[in-house]
FISE-918515 format. One record per atom (N, C-alpha, C): residue number from 1; atom name; x, y, z. Coordinates in nm, 4 decimals. Layout:
N
+-----+----+----------+----------+----------+
!   i ! at !     east !    north !       up !
+-----+----+----------+----------+----------+
! NUM ! CA !        X !        Y !        Z !
...
+-----+----+----------+----------+----------+
//
This chain:
137
+-----+----+----------+----------+----------+
!   i ! at !     east !    north !       up !
+-----+----+----------+----------+----------+
!   1 !  N !  -0.5282 !  -0.2515 !   0.2215 !
!   1 ! CA !  -0.4523 !  -0.3114 !   0.1188 !
!   1 !  C !  -0.4699 !  -0.5119 !   0.1355 !
!   2 !  N !  -0.5336 !  -0.5371 !   0.1888 !
!   2 ! CA !  -0.5650 !  -0.6690 !   0.2317 !
!   2 !  C !  -0.6557 !  -0.7277 !   0.1306 !
!   3 !  N !  -0.6929 !  -0.6327 !   0.0712 !
!   3 ! CA !  -0.8405 !  -0.6756 !  -0.0458 !
!   3 !  C !  -0.7083 !  -0.7062 !  -0.1640 !
!   4 !  N !  -0.5906 !  -0.6866 !  -0.1739 !
!   4 ! CA !  -0.5130 !  -0.6868 !  -0.2969 !
!   4 !  C !  -0.4418 !  -0.8403 !  -0.2967 !
!   5 !  N !  -0.4419 !  -0.9134 !  -0.4034 !
!   5 ! CA !  -0.3601 !  -1.0028 !  -0.4076 !
!   5 !  C !  -0.2241 !  -1.0053 !  -0.3958 !
!   6 !  N !  -0.2145 !  -1.1422 !  -0.2676 !
!   6 ! CA !  -0.0660 !  -1.1700 !  -0.2448 !
!   6 !  C !   0.0637 !  -1.0913 !  -0.2565 !
!   7 !  N !   0.0962 !  -1.0844 !  -0.4004 !
!   7 ! CA !   0.1700 !  -1.0521 !  -0.4820 !
!   7 !  C !   0.1881 !  -0.8838 !  -0.4808 !
!   8 !  N !   0.1046 !  -0.8235 !  -0.4937 !
!   8 ! CA !   0.0658 !  -0.7012 !  -0.4917 !
!   8 !  C !   0.0509 !  -0.5693 !  -0.3672 !
!   9 !  N !   0.0520 !  -0.6965 !  -0.2431 !
!   9 ! CA !   0.0612 !  -0.5845 !  -0.1091 !
!   9 !  C !   0.1762 !  -0.4903 !  -0.0975 !
!  10 !  N !   0.2593 !  -0.5221 !  -0.1927 !
!  10 ! CA !   0.3963 !  -0.4264 !  -0.1722 !
!  10 !  C !   0.3146 !  -0.2824 !  -0.1740 !
!  11 !  N !   0.2136 !  -0.2338 !  -0.2285 !
!  11 ! CA !   0.1474 !  -0.1167 !  -0.3087 !
!  11 !  C !   0.1793 !  -0.0219 !  -0.1732 !
!  12 !  N !   0.1242 !  -0.0522 !  -0.0479 !
!  12 ! CA !   0.1357 !   0.0336 !   0.0603 !
!  12 !  C !   0.2756 !   0.0823 !   0.0640 !
!  13 !  N !   0.4001 !  -0.0209 !   0.0811 !
!  13 ! CA !   0.5037 !  -0.0052 !   0.1316 !
!  13 !  C !   0.5827 !   0.1564 !   0.0052 !
!  14 !  N !   0.4956 !   0.0778 !  -0.1222 !
!  14 ! CA !   0.5327 !   0.1843 !  -0.2597 !
!  14 !  C !   0.5021 !   0.3151 !  -0.2583 !
!  15 !  N !   0.3586 !   0.3271 !  -0.2214 !
!  15 ! CA !   0.3402 !   0.4976 !  -0.1857 !
!  15 !  C !   0.3972 !   0.5197 !  -0.0500 !
!  16 !  N !   0.4562 !   0.4984 !   0.0300 !
!  16 ! CA !   0.4982 !   0.5517 !   0.1348 !
!  16 !  C !   0.6759 !   0.5695 !   0.1095 !
!  17 !  N !   0.7005 !   0.4750 !   0.0022 !
!  17 ! CA !   0.8357 !   0.5357 !  -0.0470 !
!  17 !  C !   0.8343 !   0.6692 !  -0.1584 !
!  18 !  N !   0.7225 !   0.6427 !  -0.2480 !
!  18 ! CA !   0.6791 !   0.7548 !  -0.3162 !
!  18 !  C !   0.6567 !   0.8945 !  -0.2880 !
!  19 !  N !   0.6228 !   0.8940 !  -0.1740 !
!  19 ! CA !   0.5906 !   0.9967 !  -0.0357 !
!  19 !  C !   0.7227 !   1.0429 !  -0.0189 !
!  20 !  N !   0.8002 !   0.9529 !   0.0427 !
!  20 ! CA !   0.9377 !   0.9846 !   0.0431 !
!  20 !  C !   1.0167 !   1.0852 !  -0.0829 !
!  21 !  N !   1.0023 !   1.0263 !  -0.1923 !
!  21 ! CA !   1.0991 !   1.0458 !  -0.3150 !
!  21 !  C !   1.0304 !   1.2050 !  -0.3867 !
!  22 !  N !   0.9085 !   1.1809 !  -0.3555 !
!  22 ! CA !   0.8334 !   1.3212 !  -0.3931 !
!  22 !  C !   0.8238 !   1.4311 !  -0.2906 !
!  23 !  N !   0.8434 !   1.4331 !  -0.1870 !
!  23 ! CA !   0.7560 !   1.5107 !  -0.0804 !
!  23 !  C !   0.6047 !   1.5380 !  -0.0415 !
!  24 !  N !   0.5159 !   1.5203 !  -0.1177 !
!  24 ! CA !   0.3403 !   1.5071 !  -0.0985 !
!  24 !  C !   0.2994 !   1.4296 !  -0.1599 !
!  25 !  N !   0.1952 !   1.3736 !  -0.1100 !
!  25 ! CA !   0.1134 !   1.2959 !  -0.0768 !
!  25 !  C !   0.0284 !   1.2576 !  -0.2490 !
!  26 !  N !   0.0111 !   1.4210 !  -0.3345 !
!  26 ! CA !  -0.0478 !   1.3677 !  -0.4348 !
!  26 !  C !   0.0508 !   1.3232 !  -0.5363 !
!  27 !  N !   0.1748 !   1.3619 !  -0.5465 !
!  27 ! CA !   0.2979 !   1.3575 !  -0.6271 !
!  27 !  C !   0.3124 !   1.1950 !  -0.6112 !
!  28 !  N !   0.3257 !   1.1554 !  -0.4476 !
!  28 ! CA !   0.3546 !   0.9877 !  -0.4432 !
!  28 !  C !   0.2168 !   0.9416 !  -0.5065 !
!  29 !  N !   0.0892 !   0.9536 !  -0.4782 !
!  29 ! CA !   0.0130 !   0.9030 !  -0.5663 !
!  29 !  C !   0.0062 !   0.9012 !  -0.7295 !
!  30 !  N !   0.0732 !   0.9916 !  -0.7645 !
!  30 ! CA !   0.0479 !   1.0038 !  -0.9135 !
!  30 !  C !   0.1932 !   0.9612 !  -0.9518 !
!  31 !  N !   0.3174 !   0.9264 !  -0.8689 !
!  31 ! CA !   0.4200 !   0.8266 !  -0.9119 !
!  31 !  C !   0.3775 !   0.6684 !  -0.9558 !
!  32 !  N !   0.3299 !   0.6498 !  -0.8030 !
!  32 ! CA !   0.3067 !   0.5158 !  -0.8051 !
!  32 !  C !   0.1708 !   0.4847 !  -0.9149 !
!  33 !  N !   0.0919 !   0.5338 !  -0.9707 !
!  33 ! CA !   0.0049 !   0.5335 !  -1.0401 !
!  33 !  C !   0.0599 !   0.5241 !  -1.1835 !
!  34 !  N !   0.1608 !   0.6191 !  -1.2180 !
!  34 ! CA !   0.2128 !   0.6029 !  -1.3726 !
!  34 !  C !   0.2961 !   0.4567 !  -1.3615 !
!  35 !  N !   0.4071 !   0.4598 !  -1.2257 !
!  35 ! CA !   0.4427 !   0.3228 !  -1.2228 !
!  35 !  C !   0.3785 !   0.2034 !  -1.2535 !
!  36 !  N !   0.2770 !   0.2052 !  -1.2027 !
!  36 ! CA !   0.1574 !   0.0995 !  -1.1936 !
!  36 !  C !   0.1439 !   0.0630 !  -1.3478 !
!  37 !  N !   0.1106 !   0.1722 !  -1.4311 !
!  37 ! CA !   0.0839 !   0.1619 !  -1.5898 !
!  37 !  C !   0.1524 !   0.1276 !  -1.6520 !
!  38 !  N !   0.2828 !   0.1567 !  -1.5830 !
!  38 ! CA !   0.4080 !   0.1010 !  -1.6581 !
!  38 !  C !   0.4184 !  -0.0114 !  -1.6834 !
!  39 !  N !   0.3977 !  -0.1033 !  -1.5511 !
!  39 ! CA !   0.4162 !  -0.2471 !  -1.5098 !
!  39 !  C !   0.3335 !  -0.3030 !  -1.6265 !
!  40 !  N !   0.1953 !  -0.2486 !  -1.5835 !
!  40 ! CA !   0.0784 !  -0.3046 !  -1.6473 !
!  40 !  C !   0.0952 !  -0.3318 !  -1.8045 !
!  41 !  N !   0.1618 !  -0.2124 !  -1.8774 !
!  41 ! CA !   0.2051 !  -0.2093 !  -2.0211 !
!  41 !  C !   0.2930 !  -0.3335 !  -2.0973 !
!  42 !  N !   0.3767 !  -0.3766 !  -1.9883 !
!  42 ! CA !   0.4909 !  -0.4612 !  -1.9888 !
!  42 !  C !   0.4586 !  -0.6320 !  -2.0398 !
!  43 !  N !   0.4979 !  -0.6747 !  -2.0881 !
!  43 ! CA !   0.5086 !  -0.8292 !  -2.1209 !
!  43 !  C !   0.5861 !  -0.9112 !  -2.0458 !
!  44 !  N !   0.6844 !  -0.8376 !  -2.0356 !
!  44 ! CA !   0.8025 !  -0.9313 !  -2.0068 !
!  44 !  C !   0.8337 !  -0.9507 !  -1.8564 !
!  45 !  N !   0.7411 !  -0.9075 !  -1.7698 !
!  45 ! CA !   0.7689 !  -0.9183 !  -1.6364 !
!  45 !  C !   0.6988 !  -1.0399 !  -1.5746 !
!  46 !  N !   0.7501 !  -1.1695 !  -1.5532 !
!  46 ! CA !   0.6914 !  -1.2751 !  -1.5334 !
!  46 !  C !   0.6505 !  -1.3149 !  -1.3838 !
!  47 !  N !   0.7401 !  -1.3364 !  -1.2876 !
!  47 ! CA !   0.7347 !  -1.3500 !  -1.1401 !
!  47 !  C !   0.7044 !  -1.2138 !  -1.0420 !
!  48 !  N !   0.5946 !  -1.2412 !  -0.9587 !
!  48 ! CA !   0.6206 !  -1.1430 !  -0.8504 !
!  48 !  C !   0.7104 !  -1.0707 !  -0.7931 !
!  49 !  N !   0.8376 !  -1.1734 !  -0.7621 !
!  49 ! CA !   0.9198 !  -1.1152 !  -0.7214 !
!  49 !  C !   0.9797 !  -1.0093 !  -0.7956 !
!  50 !  N !   1.0228 !  -1.0271 !  -0.9554 !
!  50 ! CA !   1.0492 !  -0.9457 !  -1.0067 !
!  50 !  C !   0.9691 !  -0.8423 !  -1.0544 !
!  51 !  N !   0.8642 !  -0.8603 !  -1.0375 !
!  51 ! CA !   0.7464 !  -0.7275 !  -1.0832 !
!  51 !  C !   0.7632 !  -0.6222 !  -0.9367 !
!  52 !  N !   0.8102 !  -0.6830 !  -0.8163 !
!  52 ! CA !   0.8341 !  -0.6066 !  -0.6821 !
!  52 !  C !   0.9346 !  -0.4658 !  -0.7401 !
!  53 !  N !   1.0727 !  -0.5631 !  -0.7481 !
!  53 ! CA !   1.1467 !  -0.4894 !  -0.7624 !
!  53 !  C !   1.1818 !  -0.4095 !  -0.8445 !
!  54 !  N !   1.1276 !  -0.4285 !  -1.0171 !
!  54 ! CA !   1.1236 !  -0.3591 !  -1.1254 !
!  54 !  C !   1.0257 !  -0.2559 !  -1.0933 !
!  55 !  N !   0.9130 !  -0.2462 !  -0.9919 !
!  55 ! CA !   0.8177 !  -0.1330 !  -0.9770 !
!  55 !  C !   0.9042 !  -0.0178 !  -0.8721 !
!  56 !  N !   0.9803 !  -0.1054 !  -0.8105 !
!  56 ! CA !   1.0409 !  -0.0259 !  -0.7098 !
!  56 !  C !   1.1708 !   0.0799 !  -0.7842 !
!  57 !  N !   1.2302 !  -0.0147 !  -0.8872 !
!  57 ! CA !   1.3148 !   0.0191 !  -0.9226 !
!  57 !  C !   1.3283 !   0.1290 !  -1.0548 !
!  58 !  N !   1.1607 !   0.1520 !  -1.0920 !
!  58 ! CA !   1.1458 !   0.2169 !  -1.2315 !
!  58 !  C !   1.0858 !   0.3636 !  -1.1546 !
!  59 !  N !   1.0159 !   0.3370 !  -0.9978 !
!  59 ! CA !   0.9943 !   0.4495 !  -0.9461 !
!  59 !  C !   1.1040 !   0.5399 !  -0.8930 !
!  60 !  N !   1.2357 !   0.4478 !  -0.8166 !
!  60 ! CA !   1.3032 !   0.4961 !  -0.7921 !
!  60 !  C !   1.3971 !   0.6022 !  -0.9242 !
!  61 !  N !   1.4113 !   0.5499 !  -1.0539 !
!  61 ! CA !   1.4588 !   0.6229 !  -1.1554 !
!  61 !  C !   1.3372 !   0.7487 !  -1.1934 !
!  62 !  N !   1.2157 !   0.7002 !  -1.1999 !
!  62 ! CA !   1.1205 !   0.8152 !  -1.2326 !
!  62 !  C !   1.1449 !   0.9424 !  -1.1288 !
!  63 !  N !   1.1425 !   0.9241 !  -1.0290 !
!  63 ! CA !   1.1803 !   1.0532 !  -0.9336 !
!  63 !  C !   1.3117 !   1.0768 !  -0.9751 !
!  64 !  N !   1.3674 !   1.0617 !  -0.9720 !
!  64 ! CA !   1.5467 !   1.1205 !  -0.9902 !
!  64 !  C !   1.5233 !   1.1755 !  -1.1381 !
!  65 !  N !   1.4797 !   1.1264 !  -1.2434 !
!  65 ! CA !   1.4196 !   1.1824 !  -1.3426 !
!  65 !  C !   1.3312 !   1.3327 !  -1.3324 !
!  66 !  N !   1.2506 !   1.3319 !  -1.3107 !
!  66 ! CA !   1.1936 !   1.4288 !  -1.2291 !
!  66 !  C !   1.2042 !   1.5354 !  -1.1706 !
!  67 !  N !   1.2905 !   1.4955 !  -1.0149 !
!  67 ! CA !   1.3386 !   1.5731 !  -0.9269 !
!  67 !  C !   1.1967 !   1.6697 !  -0.8924 !
!  68 !  N !   1.0584 !   1.5969 !  -0.8683 !
!  68 ! CA !   0.9642 !   1.6836 !  -0.8474 !
!  68 !  C !   0.9679 !   1.7666 !  -0.7083 !
!  69 !  N !   1.0304 !   1.7335 !  -0.5848 !
!  69 ! CA !   1.0660 !   1.7962 !  -0.4601 !
!  69 !  C !   1.1785 !   1.8840 !  -0.4506 !
!  70 !  N !   1.2220 !   1.9438 !  -0.5601 !
!  70 ! CA !   1.3237 !   2.0038 !  -0.5409 !
!  70 !  C !   1.2792 !   2.1724 !  -0.5305 !
!  71 !  N !   1.1551 !   2.1988 !  -0.5276 !
!  71 ! CA !   1.0837 !   2.2751 !  -0.4141 !
!  71 !  C !   1.0157 !   2.2362 !  -0.3245 !
!  72 !  N !   1.0929 !   2.2486 !  -0.2065 !
!  72 ! CA !   1.0570 !   2.2239 !  -0.0765 !
!  72 !  C !   0.9431 !   2.2679 !  -0.0543 !
!  73 !  N !   0.8783 !   2.3637 !  -0.1237 !
!  73 ! CA !   0.7400 !   2.5003 !  -0.1096 !
!  73 !  C !   0.6090 !   2.3539 !  -0.0705 !
!  74 !  N !   0.6283 !   2.2572 !  -0.1745 !
!  74 ! CA !   0.5168 !   2.1835 !  -0.1799 !
!  74 !  C !   0.5573 !   2.0205 !  -0.0869 !
!  75 !  N !   0.6438 !   2.0401 !  -0.0132 !
!  75 ! CA !   0.6708 !   1.9758 !   0.0911 !
!  75 !  C !   0.5644 !   1.9803 !   0.1983 !
!  76 !  N !   0.4744 !   1.8917 !   0.2740 !
!  76 ! CA !   0.3845 !   1.9113 !   0.3661 !
!  76 !  C !   0.4292 !   1.8764 !   0.4917 !
!  77 !  N !   0.5347 !   1.8455 !   0.5584 !
!  77 ! CA !   0.5659 !   1.8355 !   0.6785 !
!  77 !  C !   0.7277 !   1.8527 !   0.7090 !
!  78 !  N !   0.7605 !   1.8884 !   0.8234 !
!  78 ! CA !   0.8968 !   1.9036 !   0.8677 !
!  78 !  C !   0.9694 !   1.7788 !   0.8406 !
!  79 !  N !   0.9378 !   1.6961 !   0.9189 !
!  79 ! CA !   0.9559 !   1.5302 !   0.9100 !
!  79 !  C !   1.0210 !   1.5189 !   0.7606 !
!  80 !  N !   0.9402 !   1.5225 !   0.6578 !
!  80 ! CA !   0.8914 !   1.4994 !   0.5575 !
!  80 !  C !   1.0248 !   1.5469 !   0.4518 !
!  81 !  N !   1.0543 !   1.7090 !   0.5265 !
!  81 ! CA !   1.1257 !   1.8391 !   0.4639 !
!  81 !  C !   1.2925 !   1.7675 !   0.4863 !
!  82 !  N !   1.2731 !   1.7405 !   0.5849 !
!  82 ! CA !   1.4319 !   1.6868 !   0.6455 !
!  82 !  C !   1.4596 !   1.5509 !   0.6020 !
!  83 !  N !   1.4026 !   1.4760 !   0.5702 !
!  83 ! CA !   1.4345 !   1.3510 !   0.5292 !
!  83 !  C !   1.4691 !   1.3335 !   0.3587 !
!  84 !  N !   1.3494 !   1.4423 !   0.2957 !
!  84 ! CA !   1.3753 !   1.4690 !   0.1374 !
!  84 !  C !   1.5204 !   1.5474 !   0.0907 !
!  85 !  N !   1.5917 !   1.5940 !   0.2281 !
!  85 ! CA !   1.6915 !   1.7058 !   0.2236 !
!  85 !  C !   1.7909 !   1.5984 !   0.1911 !
!  86 !  N !   1.7966 !   1.4568 !   0.2535 !
!  86 ! CA !   1.9128 !   1.3729 !   0.2438 !
!  86 !  C !   1.9523 !   1.3263 !   0.0792 !
!  87 !  N !   2.0440 !   1.3147 !   0.0309 !
!  87 ! CA !   2.1216 !   1.2870 !  -0.1304 !
!  87 !  C !   2.0270 !   1.1534 !  -0.1399 !
!  88 !  N !   2.0185 !   1.1500 !  -0.2694 !
!  88 ! CA !   2.0512 !   1.0151 !  -0.3345 !
!  88 !  C !   2.1575 !   0.9642 !  -0.3634 !
!  89 !  N !   2.1730 !   0.8139 !  -0.3942 !
!  89 ! CA !   2.0908 !   0.7110 !  -0.3377 !
!  89 !  C !   2.0288 !   0.6769 !  -0.1527 !
!  90 !  N !   2.1217 !   0.7494 !  -0.0755 !
!  90 ! CA !   2.0789 !   0.7556 !   0.0578 !
!  90 !  C !   1.9926 !   0.7086 !   0.1068 !
!  91 !  N !   1.8731 !   0.8372 !   0.0638 !
!  91 ! CA !   1.7449 !   0.8505 !   0.1268 !
!  91 !  C !   1.6456 !   0.7154 !   0.0689 !
!  92 !  N !   1.6903 !   0.6800 !  -0.0464 !
!  92 ! CA !   1.6539 !   0.5870 !  -0.0786 !
!  92 !  C !   1.6349 !   0.4352 !   0.0117 !
!  93 !  N !   1.7816 !   0.4175 !   0.0052 !
!  93 ! CA !   1.8359 !   0.3250 !   0.0444 !
!  93 !  C !   1.7987 !   0.2911 !   0.2073 !
!  94 !  N !   1.8002 !   0.3887 !   0.2576 !
!  94 ! CA !   1.7611 !   0.3999 !   0.4170 !
!  94 !  C !   1.5889 !   0.3540 !   0.4231 !
!  95 !  N !   1.5056 !   0.4510 !   0.3461 !
!  95 ! CA !   1.4051 !   0.4197 !   0.3048 !
!  95 !  C !   1.3393 !   0.2718 !   0.3049 !
!  96 !  N !   1.3980 !   0.2290 !   0.2030 !
!  96 ! CA !   1.3642 !   0.0698 !   0.1480 !
!  96 !  C !   1.4137 !  -0.0279 !   0.2849 !
!  97 !  N !   1.5438 !   0.0132 !   0.3290 !
!  97 ! CA !   1.5704 !  -0.0908 !   0.4267 !
!  97 !  C !   1.4803 !  -0.0834 !   0.5518 !
!  98 !  N !   1.3962 !   0.0919 !   0.5690 !
!  98 ! CA !   1.3546 !   0.0571 !   0.7185 !
!  98 !  C !   1.1850 !   0.0161 !   0.6682 !
!  99 !  N !   1.1928 !   0.0114 !   0.5562 !
!  99 ! CA !   1.0056 !  -0.0081 !   0.4950 !
!  99 !  C !   1.0358 !  -0.2094 !   0.4998 !
! 100 !  N !   1.1664 !  -0.2852 !   0.4678 !
! 100 ! CA !   1.1865 !  -0.3883 !   0.4817 !
! 100 !  C !   1.1021 !  -0.4694 !   0.3597 !
! 101 !  N !   1.0885 !  -0.3744 !   0.2527 !
! 101 ! CA !   1.0720 !  -0.4565 !   0.1275 !
! 101 !  C !   1.1391 !  -0.5314 !   0.0337 !
! 102 !  N !   1.2670 !  -0.4943 !   0.0922 !
! 102 ! CA !   1.3745 !  -0.5900 !  -0.0354 !
! 102 !  C !   1.4736 !  -0.6153 !   0.0988 !
! 103 !  N !   1.5151 !  -0.7412 !   0.0608 !
! 103 ! CA !   1.6813 !  -0.7896 !   0.1196 !
! 103 !  C !   1.7806 !  -0.6975 !   0.0707 !
! 104 !  N !   1.8868 !  -0.6958 !   0.1718 !
! 104 ! CA !   2.0318 !  -0.6326 !   0.1070 !
! 104 !  C !   2.0557 !  -0.6491 !  -0.0132 !
! 105 !  N !   2.0930 !  -0.7257 !  -0.0782 !
! 105 ! CA !   2.1091 !  -0.7957 !  -0.2207 !
! 105 !  C !   2.0360 !  -0.7382 !  -0.3108 !
! 106 !  N !   1.9004 !  -0.7227 !  -0.3254 !
! 106 ! CA !   1.8244 !  -0.6874 !  -0.3649 !
! 106 !  C !   1.7863 !  -0.5229 !  -0.3829 !
! 107 !  N !   1.8205 !  -0.4771 !  -0.3137 !
! 107 ! CA !   1.8375 !  -0.3506 !  -0.2613 !
! 107 !  C !   1.9508 !  -0.2434 !  -0.3003 !
! 108 !  N !   2.0678 !  -0.2982 !  -0.2956 !
! 108 ! CA !   2.1779 !  -0.2568 !  -0.3872 !
! 108 !  C !   2.1650 !  -0.2778 !  -0.5653 !
! 109 !  N !   2.0782 !  -0.3726 !  -0.5874 !
! 109 ! CA !   2.0517 !  -0.4438 !  -0.7156 !
! 109 !  C !   1.9658 !  -0.3156 !  -0.7701 !
! 110 !  N !   1.8589 !  -0.2530 !  -0.7182 !
! 110 ! CA !   1.7471 !  -0.1462 !  -0.7199 !
! 110 !  C !   1.8263 !  -0.0299 !  -0.6971 !
! 111 !  N !   1.9137 !   0.0013 !  -0.6604 !
! 111 ! CA !   1.9999 !   0.1486 !  -0.6166 !
! 111 !  C !   2.1046 !   0.1291 !  -0.7294 !
! 112 !  N !   2.1089 !   0.0437 !  -0.7966 !
! 112 ! CA !   2.2786 !   0.0306 !  -0.8944 !
! 112 !  C !   2.4047 !   0.0147 !  -0.8111 !
! 113 !  N !   2.3892 !  -0.0135 !  -0.6787 !
! 113 ! CA !   2.5166 !   0.0038 !  -0.6123 !
! 113 !  C !   2.5408 !  -0.1311 !  -0.5634 !
! 114 !  N !   2.7189 !  -0.1781 !  -0.5608 !
! 114 ! CA !   2.7521 !  -0.3190 !  -0.5007 !
! 114 !  C !   2.6986 !  -0.3642 !  -0.3734 !
! 115 !  N !   2.6626 !  -0.4680 !  -0.3327 !
! 115 ! CA !   2.6700 !  -0.4543 !  -0.2181 !
! 115 !  C !   2.7310 !  -0.4526 !  -0.1118 !
! 116 !  N !   2.8425 !  -0.3881 !  -0.1588 !
! 116 ! CA !   2.9780 !  -0.3924 !  -0.0567 !
! 116 !  C !   2.9599 !  -0.2523 !  -0.0165 !
! 117 !  N !   2.9057 !  -0.1692 !  -0.1287 !
! 117 ! CA !   2.9380 !   0.0011 !  -0.0683 !
! 117 !  C !   2.7978 !   0.0249 !  -0.0167 !
! 118 !  N !   2.6804 !  -0.0877 !  -0.0136 !
! 118 ! CA !   2.5853 !  -0.0363 !   0.0650 !
! 118 !  C !   2.5450 !  -0.0216 !   0.2243 !
! 119 !  N !   2.6396 !  -0.0889 !   0.3144 !
! 119 ! CA !   2.6828 !  -0.0735 !   0.4542 !
! 119 !  C !   2.7281 !   0.0690 !   0.4481 !
! 120 !  N !   2.8213 !   0.1223 !   0.3938 !
! 120 ! CA !   2.8717 !   0.2561 !   0.4041 !
! 120 !  C !   2.7591 !   0.3315 !   0.3356 !
! 121 !  N !   2.7084 !   0.3406 !   0.2288 !
! 121 ! CA !   2.6217 !   0.4030 !   0.2465 !
! 121 !  C !   2.4533 !   0.4389 !   0.2934 !
! 122 !  N !   2.4883 !   0.3404 !   0.3717 !
! 122 ! CA !   2.3797 !   0.3437 !   0.5200 !
! 122 !  C !   2.4074 !   0.4321 !   0.6209 !
! 123 !  N !   2.5734 !   0.4046 !   0.6259 !
! 123 ! CA !   2.6225 !   0.4610 !   0.7715 !
! 123 !  C !   2.6147 !   0.6030 !   0.7474 !
! 124 !  N !   2.6800 !   0.6552 !   0.6079 !
! 124 ! CA !   2.6693 !   0.8068 !   0.5693 !
! 124 !  C !   2.5513 !   0.8724 !   0.5949 !
! 125 !  N !   2.4244 !   0.8050 !   0.5263 !
! 125 ! CA !   2.2889 !   0.8725 !   0.5251 !
! 125 !  C !   2.2436 !   0.8776 !   0.6392 !
! 126 !  N !   2.2873 !   0.7411 !   0.7404 !
! 126 ! CA !   2.2441 !   0.7827 !   0.8519 !
! 126 !  C !   2.3017 !   0.8879 !   0.9702 !
! 127 !  N !   2.4360 !   0.9460 !   0.9085 !
! 127 ! CA !   2.4735 !   1.0429 !   1.0027 !
! 127 !  C !   2.4442 !   1.1883 !   0.9384 !
! 128 !  N !   2.4333 !   1.1664 !   0.8100 !
! 128 ! CA !   2.3528 !   1.3139 !   0.7567 !
! 128 !  C !   2.1762 !   1.3104 !   0.8160 !
! 129 !  N !   2.1229 !   1.2337 !   0.7898 !
! 129 ! CA !   1.9733 !   1.2615 !   0.8904 !
! 129 !  C !   2.0085 !   1.3186 !   1.0130 !
! 130 !  N !   2.0799 !   1.2460 !   1.1052 !
! 130 ! CA !   2.0892 !   1.3135 !   1.2375 !
! 130 !  C !   2.1297 !   1.4626 !   1.2612 !
! 131 !  N !   2.2113 !   1.4935 !   1.1113 !
! 131 ! CA !   2.2645 !   1.6628 !   1.1213 !
! 131 !  C !   2.0738 !   1.6994 !   1.0437 !
! 132 !  N !   2.0263 !   1.6669 !   0.9838 !
! 132 ! CA !   1.8995 !   1.7357 !   0.9088 !
! 132 !  C !   1.7810 !   1.7434 !   0.9908 !
! 133 !  N !   1.7370 !   1.6120 !   1.0995 !
! 133 ! CA !   1.6696 !   1.6319 !   1.1552 !
! 133 !  C !   1.6254 !   1.7433 !   1.2424 !
! 134 !  N !   1.5000 !   1.7734 !   1.2534 !
! 134 ! CA !   1.4674 !   1.8811 !   1.3762 !
! 134 !  C !   1.4339 !   1.8177 !   1.5105 !
! 135 !  N !   1.4659 !   1.8792 !   1.5698 !
! 135 ! CA !   1.4969 !   1.8800 !   1.7278 !
! 135 !  C !   1.3390 !   1.8143 !   1.7835 !
! 136 !  N !   1.3371 !   1.6842 !   1.8659 !
! 136 ! CA !   1.2247 !   1.6684 !   1.9366 !
! 136 !  C !   1.1695 !   1.7319 !   2.0548 !
! 137 !  N !   1.0959 !   1.7564 !   2.0384 !
! 137 ! CA !   1.0568 !   1.8951 !   2.1457 !
! 137 !  C !   0.9166 !   1.7765 !   2.2433 !
+-----+----+----------+----------+----------+
//
């Protein structure tokens, strides 16, 4: 990804996030591609910072609308299955936080939550994931 212009290097993190949202690599690629095409067709996205935030917001909303991985048979790994079982927007909050793509203020904006609720959302999601994850062997 180093051959990408600096303001597009977030695409690797975007694909990882899309994989978490959809549960499957092919679906993740499709989601990123469709979002990229949507961004490319817009004339109102000026700054790189706005483009990145808009990109992740559009992926989040598209994945919620499609509910692509509601059928767990297409999900390819136990870890991803457990992670995908988390409720939204907690799953997205946790993913984007650990990918370190956005500061908390922008993360709250993407998820459509007040910044005050973000800490509680993350705490409850961490509790939820601890009950869903398969035991380490």
